[in-house]
C-alpha positions in Angstrom: 0.0 0.0 -0.1 1.2 3.6 0.5 2.0 3.3 4.2 5.8 4.3 4.0 5.2 7.4 2.4 2.0 8.7 3.8 1.3 8.9 7.3 -1.3 11.8 7.8 -4.4 11.7 5.6 -6.8 14.6 5.8 -10.5 14.5 4.5 -12.4 17.6 3.4 -16.0 16.6 4.1 -15.2 13.7 6.5 -18.9 13.4 7.6 -20.2 12.4 4.2 -21.7 9.2 3.8 -18.9 7.6 1.6 -16.0 9.5 3.3 -16.3 8.5 7.0 -16.3 4.9 6.0 -12.9 5.2 4.2 -11.6 7.3 7.1 -12.7 4.6 9.7 -10.8 1.8 7.7 -7.6 3.9 7.5 -7.8 4.8 11.2 -8.0 1.2 12.0 -4.9 0.6 9.7 -3.0 3.1 11.9 -2.9 6.2 9.8 -3.2 9.8 11.4 -6.4 11.0 10.2 -7.9 14.7 10.2 -10.8 16.0 8.6 -13.3 18.8 8.3 -17.0 19.2 8.1 -19.5 22.1 8.2 -21.4 20.3 11.0 -20.7 18.3 14.1 -22.8 15.4 13.5 -23.0 12.2 15.2 -20.9 10.5 12.4 -18.3 13.3 12.9 -18.3 12.8 16.7 -17.8 9.0 16.2 -14.8 9.7 14.1 -13.4 12.1 16.8 -14.0 9.2 19.5 -12.1 6.8 17.3 -9.2 9.3 17.4 -9.4 11.5 14.3 -8.6 15.4 14.5 -12.0 17.0 13.6 -12.5 20.6 12.4 -15.8 22.2 12.2 -15.7 24.5 9.2 -13.2 24.6 6.3 -10.0 26.6 6.8 -6.7 26.4 5.0 -5.0 25.9 8.4 -6.8 22.6 8.9 -4.5 20.6 6.5 -1.3 21.3 8.3 1.0 18.3 8.3 -1.1 16.3 5.9 0.8 13.9 3.3 -2.4 13.9 1.2 -6.0 15.5 1.0 -9.0 13.6 0.2 -12.1 15.5 -0.9 -15.8 14.3 -1.4 -17.9 14.8 -4.5 -19.9 17.7 -2.6 -16.6 19.6 -2.3 -16.2 22.5 -4.8 -12.8 23.4 -6.4 -12.7 26.6 -4.4 -12.8 25.2 -1.2 -10.0 26.9 1.0 -8.5 23.6 2.1 -8.3 22.1 -1.4 -6.8 25.3 -2.9 -4.0 25.4 0.1 -3.2 21.9 -0.7 -2.6 22.6 -4.2 -0.7 25.7 -3.6 1.7 23.8 -1.1 2.0 20.8 -3.6 0.2 18.2 -1.4 -1.5 15.7 -3.5 -5.3 16.0 -3.8 -7.5 13.1 -4.7 -11.1 12.3 -4.9 -12.7 9.7 -2.3 -12.9 7.3 -5.3 -9.2 7.3 -5.7 -8.5 6.5 -2.1 -11.1 3.6 -2.1 -9.3 2.3 -5.3 -6.1 2.4 -3.2 -7.6 0.3 -0.4 -9.2 -2.1 -3.1 -5.7 -2.5 -5.0 -4.4 -5.4 -2.9 -7.7 -6.9 -2.1 -10.4 -9.0 -4.0 -12.6 -6.2 -4.8 -16.5 -6.5 -4.9 -17.9 -3.2 -6.2 -21.7 -2.5 -5.8 -22.9 0.0 -8.3 -26.3 1.5 -9.7 -28.5 4.3 -9.2 -30.4 2.8 -6.2 -30.0 0.0 -3.5 -26.3 0.1 -3.2 -26.0 0.6 0.4 -28.6 -2.4 1.1 -26.9 -4.9 -1.4 -23.2 -4.0 -0.1 -24.6 -4.7 3.5 -26.1 -7.9 2.2 -23.0 -9.4 0.5 -20.7 -8.0 3.3 -23.0 -10.0 5.8 -23.0 -13.2 3.7 -19.3 -13.1 3.4 -18.8 -12.5 7.0 -21.1 -15.5 8.0 -18.6 -17.7 5.9 -15.7 -16.4 7.9 -14.1 -14.6 5.0 -13.8 -11.7 7.3 -14.2 -9.1 4.7 -13.5 -5.4 4.8 -16.6 -3.5 4.2 -17.1 0.1 3.2 -20.7 1.4 2.7 -22.8 4.8 2.7 -24.9 3.9 5.7 -24.6 2.9 9.2 -24.8 -1.1 9.2 -26.6 -2.5 12.1 -24.4 -5.6 12.4 -21.1 -3.4 12.6 -22.6 -0.3 14.3 -20.7 2.0 11.8 -20.3 2.6 8.1 -17.2 0.4 7.7 -15.4 -2.7 8.9 -11.9 -3.6 8.7 -11.5 -7.3 8.0 -8.4 -9.5 8.0 -9.5 -11.4 4.9 -8.9 -10.9 1.2 -12.2 -9.5 0.3 -13.2 -5.7 0.1 -16.7 -5.2 -0.3 -17.6 -1.4 -1.3 -20.4 0.9 -2.3 -19.4 2.8 -5.1 -20.1 6.3 -6.1 -21.1 7.1 -9.6 -22.1 10.8 -9.0 -18.7 12.4 -10.1 -17.2 9.4 -12.1 -14.7 8.4 -9.6 -15.9 4.9 -9.5 -14.1 4.5 -12.7 -10.8 4.6 -10.7 -11.6 1.4 -9.0 -10.3 -2.0 -10.1 -12.8 -4.6 -8.8 -12.9 -8.4 -9.6 -16.6 -8.6 -9.3 -19.2 -5.7 -10.0 -22.9 -5.5 -9.6 -25.0 -3.2 -11.6 -28.5 -3.0 -9.8 -30.2 -0.4 -12.0 -29.3 2.7 -14.1 -31.5 6.0 -13.8 -31.2 9.5 -14.9 -29.1 11.1 -11.8 -26.4 13.5 -11.3 -27.2 15.9 -13.9 -24.6 18.3 -12.7 -22.1 15.8 -13.8 -23.5 13.7 -16.7 -25.2 15.5 -19.8 -27.9 12.7 -20.3 -28.8 9.2 -19.5 -26.6 7.8 -22.5 -23.8 9.5 -20.8 -24.4 7.7 -17.6 -24.9 4.3 -19.3 -21.5 4.9 -20.9 -19.9 5.3 -17.4 -21.3 1.9 -16.3 -20.2 0.4 -19.5 -16.7 1.4 -19.0 -16.9 0.5 -15.3 -18.1 -3.1 -15.9 -15.3 -3.5 -18.5 -12.6 -2.8 -15.8 -13.3 -6.2 -14.4 -10.4 -8.8 -15.1 -10.9 -11.7 -17.4 -11.5 -14.0 -14.4 -14.0 -11.6 -12.9 -17.7 -11.2 -13.4 -20.5 -8.6 -13.5 -24.0 -9.3 -12.2 -26.7 -7.1 -13.9 -30.3 -6.7 -13.3 -32.0 -7.7 -16.5 -35.5 -6.4 -15.5 -34.0 -2.9 -15.4 -34.4 -1.6 -19.2 -31.3 0.6 -18.9 -29.0 -2.0 -17.3 -30.3 -4.7 -19.8 -29.6 -2.4 -22.8 -25.8 -2.1 -21.8 -25.3 -5.8 -21.6 -24.1 -6.1 -25.4 -21.4 -3.5 -24.7 -20.0 -5.5 -21.7 -16.9 -7.6 -22.7 -16.6 -9.7 -19.4 -18.4 -12.4 -18.0 -22.0 -11.3 -17.1 -24.3 -13.2 -14.8 -27.9 -11.9 -15.1 -30.5 -11.7 -12.3 -34.2 -10.8 -12.4 -37.8 -11.5 -11.4 -40.0 -10.7 -14.4 -37.3 -11.9 -17.2 -37.1 -15.6 -16.9 -34.0 -15.5 -19.3 -32.0 -14.4 -16.2 -29.4 -16.7 -14.8 -30.6 -16.2 -11.0 -34.4 -16.0 -11.0 -36.7 -15.1 -8.0 -40.1 -16.7 -8.6 -43.2 -17.8 -6.7 -43.3 -14.6 -4.8 -45.6 -14.4 -1.7 -46.4 -11.2 0.4 -46.5 -12.3 4.2 -46.9 -9.5 6.8 -45.3 -7.0 4.5 -42.3 -9.0 3.7 -41.8 -11.1 0.5 -41.2 -14.8 0.5 -39.7 -16.2 -3.0 -37.9 -19.1 -4.3 -34.4 -18.8 -6.3 -34.1 -21.0 -9.2 -34.2 -24.6 -7.8 -32.0 -23.7 -4.8 -34.7 -23.0 -2.2 -36.9 -20.6 -0.5 -36.0 -17.2 1.3 -38.3 -14.9 3.4 -36.6 -11.6 3.4 -36.3 -9.8 6.6 -36.9 -6.4 5.4 -39.8 -5.0 3.1 -40.2 -4.0 -0.3 -40.1 -5.6 -3.7 -37.0 -3.5 -4.6 -35.2 -5.4 -1.8 -35.9 -8.5 -3.8 -33.5 -7.1 -6.4 -30.9 -6.0 -3.8 -31.1 -9.6 -2.5 -30.6 -11.1 -6.1 -27.5 -9.0 -6.6 -26.0 -10.3 -3.5 -27.2 -13.9 -4.2 -25.7 -13.7 -7.5 -22.3 -12.8 -6.2 -22.5 -15.2 -3.4 -23.1 -18.0 -5.9 -20.3 -16.9 -8.2 -18.1 -17.3 -5.0 -19.6 -20.7 -4.3 -20.9 -19.8 -1.0 -23.5 -22.6 0.1 -27.2 -21.4 -0.5 -28.0 -22.4 3.2 -25.4 -19.6 4.4 -27.2 -17.2 2.0 -30.6 -18.1 3.2 -29.7 -17.9 6.7 -27.9 -14.4 6.3 -30.8 -12.7 4.3 -33.6 -14.1 6.6 -31.9 -12.4 9.7 -30.5 -9.4 7.9 -30.7 -6.0 9.5 -30.5 -3.0 7.1 -28.5 0.0 7.3 -29.6 3.3 9.1 -32.2 5.1 7.2 -33.3 2.4 5.0 -36.8 1.8 6.0 -35.8 2.4 9.6 -39.0 2.1 11.9 -38.3 4.7 14.5 -41.4 4.6 16.5 -44.1 1.9 16.6 -46.7 3.6 19.1 -49.0 5.5 19.4 -48.2 5.9 15.6 -45.6 4.6 13.3 -42.5 6.8 12.1 -40.3 5.6 9.4 -37.1 7.2 8.3 -35.7 6.6 4.9 -33.0 7.9 2.7 -35.1 8.1 -0.6 -34.4 11.1 -2.6 -35.1 10.2 -6.3 -38.5 9.4 -7.6 -37.9 5.8 -8.3 -36.8 5.5 -4.5 -39.8 7.5 -3.2 -42.3 5.1 -5.2 -40.5 2.1 -3.9 -40.4 3.3 -0.3 -44.2 4.2 -0.4 -45.0 0.9 -1.9 -43.2 -0.9 0.9 -45.2 1.1 3.7 -48.5 0.3 1.9 -47.5 -3.3 1.8 -46.5 -3.6 5.2 -49.4 -1.2 6.6 -52.2 -1.7 4.1 -54.9 -0.4 6.6 -53.2 2.6 8.0 -53.2 6.4 7.1 -49.9 6.9 5.2 -48.5 10.4 5.6 -45.5 10.9 3.3 -43.0 13.7 4.3 -40.5 14.5 1.7 -37.4 16.9 1.8 -36.2 17.4 -1.7 -32.4 17.4 -2.1 -30.5 19.6 -4.6 -32.2 22.2 -6.9 -30.6 20.5 -9.8 -32.1 17.2 -9.2 -35.6 18.9 -8.5 -35.4 20.7 -11.8 -34.2 17.7 -13.8 -37.0 15.4 -12.5 -39.6 17.8 -11.4 -42.6 15.9 -13.3 -41.3 12.6 -12.0 -41.3 13.9 -8.4 -44.8 15.3 -8.8 -46.1 11.9 -10.0 -44.5 9.9 -7.3 -46.7 10.3 -4.2 -50.2 9.1 -5.5 -50.4 6.3 -3.0 -50.1 8.5 0.0 -53.0 9.6 2.0 -51.5 13.0 3.0 -48.3 14.6 1.6 -46.0 17.1 3.2 -43.3 18.8 1.2 -40.4 20.8 2.9 -38.3 23.4 1.4 -35.4 22.1 -0.8 -32.3 21.1 1.0 -29.5 22.8 -1.1 -26.4 20.6 -0.4 -24.3 23.7 -1.1 -26.1 24.4 -4.5 -27.3 28.0 -5.3 -31.2 28.4 -5.8 -32.7 27.9 -9.3 -35.4 30.5 -10.1 -38.8 28.8 -9.9 -37.5 25.5 -8.5 -38.7 25.7 -4.7 -40.3 23.1 -2.4 -43.6 25.2 -2.4 -43.9 24.9 -6.1 -43.0 21.2 -6.1 -45.9 20.7 -3.5 -48.4 22.4 -5.8 -47.6 20.3 -8.6 -47.8 17.0 -6.5 -51.3 18.3 -5.3 -52.3 18.5 -9.0 -51.3 15.0 -9.8 -52.0 13.3 -6.5 -55.4 14.9 -5.8 -54.6 14.3 -2.3 -54.0 16.9 0.6 -50.6 18.3 0.3 -48.9 20.7 2.8 -45.8 22.7 2.6 -43.4 23.7 5.4 -40.4 26.0 5.1 -38.9 25.1 8.1 -38.5 21.4 9.9 -40.2 22.7 13.0 -43.2 23.9 11.1 -43.3 20.4 9.5 -43.5 18.9 12.9 -46.4 21.0 14.0 -48.1 20.0 10.9 -47.6 16.3 11.3 -48.8 16.4 14.9 -52.0 17.9 13.7 -52.4 15.2 11.0 -51.6 12.1 13.2 -53.6 9.8 15.0 -53.3 6.1 16.3 -53.9 4.6 12.9 -51.3 6.7 11.1 -47.8 5.7 9.4 -45.5 8.9 9.0 -43.0 8.0 6.3 -40.2 10.5 6.2 -37.8 10.7 3.1 -34.9 12.7 2.0 -31.1 12.9 1.8 -30.6 16.1 3.7 -31.1 16.9 7.4 -34.9 15.7 7.4 -33.8 12.7 9.6 -33.8 15.3 12.6 -37.6 15.4 12.1 -37.8 11.8 12.3 -35.7 11.8 15.5 -37.6 14.6 17.2 -40.9 12.8 16.3 -39.8 9.4 17.7 -38.7 11.2 21.0 -41.6 13.7 21.5 
């Protein structure tokens, strides 16, 4: 690795979902870690307690003594720490390059796609852990079984959730890749859907001749790139029976799916949602490629506990509160469907904090059509994620468009405190409050569950 020449690694945006996992692994490997972030979140505090030097706010003096500076995709080129590092001749690299360095001497398993990456990475990491392979795992959410975003293992495997948002996943050199799905996302970096698909083609073809690419045959955009993949392809799906790994005989029992895999046997998933069958299929496909016995796969998936903010039930009584990371129309629809299947007779109040002006602008109509299965809808102001406002793109305008499509009562809250008051007026003992978004909306879920 790079241990001899590099001792001190500084992270700009260390609290980010992909950054802190890498920082944890490097801390456990014995490197000196420092990092900065705009807010002192629980994630940042956890890193501080592990031994990282944490700075709140970005300042050029924060990088003092660093041998390399790692930045997240959210960090702009004019960041004072990045600018100072370049002025001093200190190497600056994106998160993906540091992850690639960790993967270089491991048997890399890279989970990619527009949706479901955290859950799939958690699943295959858990399956490998059950076999005694003791993998290193880096994910974008806090995994219940590890209590953190990362686990440093002693085995040869490294399982990582990739980040296609800035193209940095192309720096990885994995042995096995999973492509769960491909959707129109990250418009600030990609020009159109074809641009995104080409990135995934290039990523799949980075697999060595002895590796494999697991692909979701039911996903139209993913299926269309298969002819361009030059490596071994293993297809999985539900609808398309031409897949190599097929889930069939689906049954919905108490909000969770039971299904059969080829002629291997039956699995009753521990987590809700049809979309999680696809996440499970991706992990099953990889596990069978690694010759892991089906009994181990079955036991792991039937006892699997998902990462934080993935349909996380925060409160069960007097009403239900669910916290979820969904921030794309496809994810919102899947999460609302899961809530409907699990709580078919309850009043569903969907609360959504839009994330990034650019995303809302690009997918405005899709967002507007995604809430139809809710009984009531609450939209907050857009979480900017360091983006500048775009004229006409507001949470209030999105709420009006959602109301036009859904024909359901839609409320708008400029502030989270206002949202909490609206929810308290709407709920009763038969309510499910489904809170979704990638910004700070999780604070609302915490507040509701405690108060």
